[in-house]
N, C-alpha and C positions, 0 to 999 in steps of 0.2 A: 470560499470554503469547502474543503472537501468531507465528506461522513466522516474519516478519521480524525479529522480535526475538531468536529462539531463533538464525536465521542469522546476525544480525550478531555474536551471542557465539560460536557456531563461527567464523566466520568470522576473528575477531579471535585466538580461538586455533590457527586455523592460520597466520595470519601469524607469530604468534611462533614458533612451530615452525622456518618459515621462517628468521627471523633466529637462530635456536640452530644450525640448519642450518649456514648460512652464517658462522657465528662459529667451528664445528668445522672446518669447510675452511679458514679462514685459520690455524689451527693445524696442521692437516696439513700445509700447505704449508712451516711451519719446522720440524714435527717430525711426521715419517710415522709413528710409533706412536702407539698409543691405548691409553695403561696405563691410564686411570680410565675405561674403557667409555662413552665420549661416544657411540659409534656404536649401542651397546645401548640407552643412553638416548634416542636420537631414535627407534630402532624401537618401544620401548615404547611411547614418547608415542605416533608413527603409529598404533601397533594402538589409543589410548585414543580417537583422534581417529576411527579406523572405526567403530570401535563408536557413540561420539556420532552417528556421520552415518546409520547404521543406525536408531537410534534416533528422529533426525530425521527422517528419510524414513519410518517408520512411525506418527509420530505424527499426520504432516502430510499424507500423500501422497493424500489426498482434496482438499486444500485447494491445495495446489501445483499450478504449470501444469504442463502435460502434459512440456513438454521439460524442464524443470527433474528432474521424476522419472526421465526417461531418464537424462540426465548422472549423475546419483547411482548410478542402477544401472548403467551402463557403467564408471563410476569404478570402485566397487565392485568389480566382477566384474575389473576390469583390473589391481585394486592389491593386494588382498586376500593373492594368493598371494605378491606381491613382499616384504610386510610380515611377514606370518605364518612363511615358510618359513624357518627358523632353520639348514637344515642348507647344509653346503659350508666354502670355506675362509675365513678373514676376510677378502681382498680382495673374492671374491664377494659375501658377506653386506654389504661396505660399497657395492659396487655396486648390490644392491638398494635398500639404504636411499637411497642418491642418485637412482636412478630413481625411487621413490616419491614424494621431495619434489618433483620436478620435476613429476611428474603433480598432485601435491597443490596445487603451484602452479598451474599453470594451471587445474586444477578449480574453484580459489575465485573466480578472473578471472571464468571463465564463467558459474557461479553467481549470482555477485552482479551480473551484467550481467543475468542472466534476471529475474531475481527484483525488482530495480529497476527495470526496461523496464518491465513490467506495470504498476506504480505511477504512471511517468511519465506513463504513454500515456492513463493513466485519468484521471487529474488535466486534461493536455492538453484531452483530450475534455470534460470537465465545464466548462472553462474558458471555452473554444469555444461550449457550448450557451447560456451564461447571456449571452455577449456576441452571440450570433445572436439570442437571445429579445429583447432590449432593442434592438438594429438593427432587427429586424422591427417593432417596436411603432412605432417611429419613422416607417419608411419604407411601410409597409402598413396602410390604412387599415380593414381587414376583423379584421385582428388586433389592432388598437388598439382596435377596437369590442369583441372578447371579450373584453379584459381588463380594460378600463372595466365592463361587466357584470360579470364575474366579482368585481372589486373592490366593486361594488355588493352582489352577492349575499355576500360575505363570505371568509375567511380559508380555508375549507375548499375553497371553488370556485377560491381562486389555486391551492393547492396542487396540485388535481387538473388543472388547465391545464398549471402548470410540468411536472408529471412527465410528460405526456404529450409536450410540448416536449423535454424531456431527453432522454426513448426515442428520438427521432429521431435522436439525435446516439449512442445506442448505450448511454445510461447509464440503468439504473434507478434510481431516487431513492427513497428510503423515510425515515421519520423512526420516532421511538420513544415509547413510551406512558409512563404514569408509571411503569412498573416499569421500564423500559427497554428493553423488547423493542420488535422490529422490527415496524413498521406498514406496509402497501401504502397509499401517497398518494391512489391514483385509488380504488380500493373501502374505504378505511379500515377494513381486515381485520387482524390479527394476518398476518406474513411469518413462517413458520418455517421453510419451504423453500425454498432457493435454486434445486432443481435446475431447476424450468420458468423462471425467468428467467435461467439461464444459456445457456439455448439460444438466446434472441436478442439478451440483452444484453452488450455487452463489458465493461460496468464497474458496479458496485453501488456506490451514494454514499448515506452521510446528510446528510439536507438538511433544514433546521427552517423553514419558512416562517412569518412574521408579516404583520398588515397594520396599517400605520401609517394610521390615518385622519385624521391631521394632520402635518406636519411637524414638529411639535416633539416629537411620541411618538416618531420613529424611533429615536433611541438607547436609549431604554427598550426599544423591541422588540427590537431586535439582541439588546442584553443578556437577555432574555426565551429569545430563540430559541437563544443560545450555552449558557446554564445548563440548557434541556431538553435540547441535544445532549451535554452532561457526562454526562446519566443511561446515556447508551450504553457499557454496561460489557462486553459478549458480546465474544468473540474472533471472526476473521473464521471464515463460514463457507465462502466460497470463494474462489479465488487472487483473482478479478477484482473482491474487493471493497477499496477503496479506505480505507486504515488510517489514513494520516497527515495525512487532512485532512478535516474536516467544513465545512459549509455551513452558515451563519446568513443566511436572506434575509429582506428586508423589503419586502413590496410597497406603494407610497406610490403617489400622483395625479400629484407632480410629483417630480424629482430632490431627492434628500437627502443630508446628509453620511454618508459611508461611514467607519466606525472603521477604524482598522489591525488587521490581522491579530494575533489572542492564540493564544501558545503554551502549552500547559497538557498536561502530564503525556506530553510527546512528541508532541502532537497540537496540528496546526495550526486555527484557527476562523478560517474565511474569511468576510468579509461581503458580500454582494453585495445592490444594489439594484432592484430591477424597477420602473419609473414606466412607470404605464399611460396617462398624457399630460403626455409628457416636455415641458418647455419648448426650444426652439430651443437650440442650442448658444450662440449670441450672446447669447440673453436670460438663460439659465442662467449 
């Protein structure tokens, strides 16, 4: 389970506690006494959420964005005493529970934003990189000549040239081998350590490249790329790895029909066509 999956479960748990707290407040508005210990139950659930949040931070602190780790640490430092301290009058205990619930609601909103923002940014960069690549081939004769040569040289040459272009947009593209391990597209070597890539890349994205020598082969090549991407089962080793999308890229001589996205196992497989000698739009 990735840190995003874990956070979604924890976020749902927090929102559920918020709803319970709201219901408790409605009861108090009608009957001021808490005869059945609803406030105590809310405090106990809050303590369990704090424990789950500590476990979440300990498990994923190396993968989470730095602002997210800071937000967790600040929240735990501010809230642990509010929820954990059971000394005082019933009114003061109730006040601390309400204060903790408000802080918890604000924290959930902030964390969801911090984590979703990273993924959306990486996806946007990836989409822009592929669009820029195709448009560059259309308008730049030198770039088009390089891609025609890479197409003639074979699939690996296209992978390398594509990976270098994506890196211009801050995307470090990798593929998987037969065992599902990460492989560098440029050097064709296993890529187990993301530390070096994180120093210069804004996002790490799984891309599978295939060459369609004939237009009629494109659908089969898209399917092969998608099936190969399915082998990737490792959890993200970095907060900047795009986890919700994988790219099946087919390089062809002219434009080919692009299949619709495929959603499988919570992951969206995007299909991209790179045409090295594209027809002008009117002819296409």
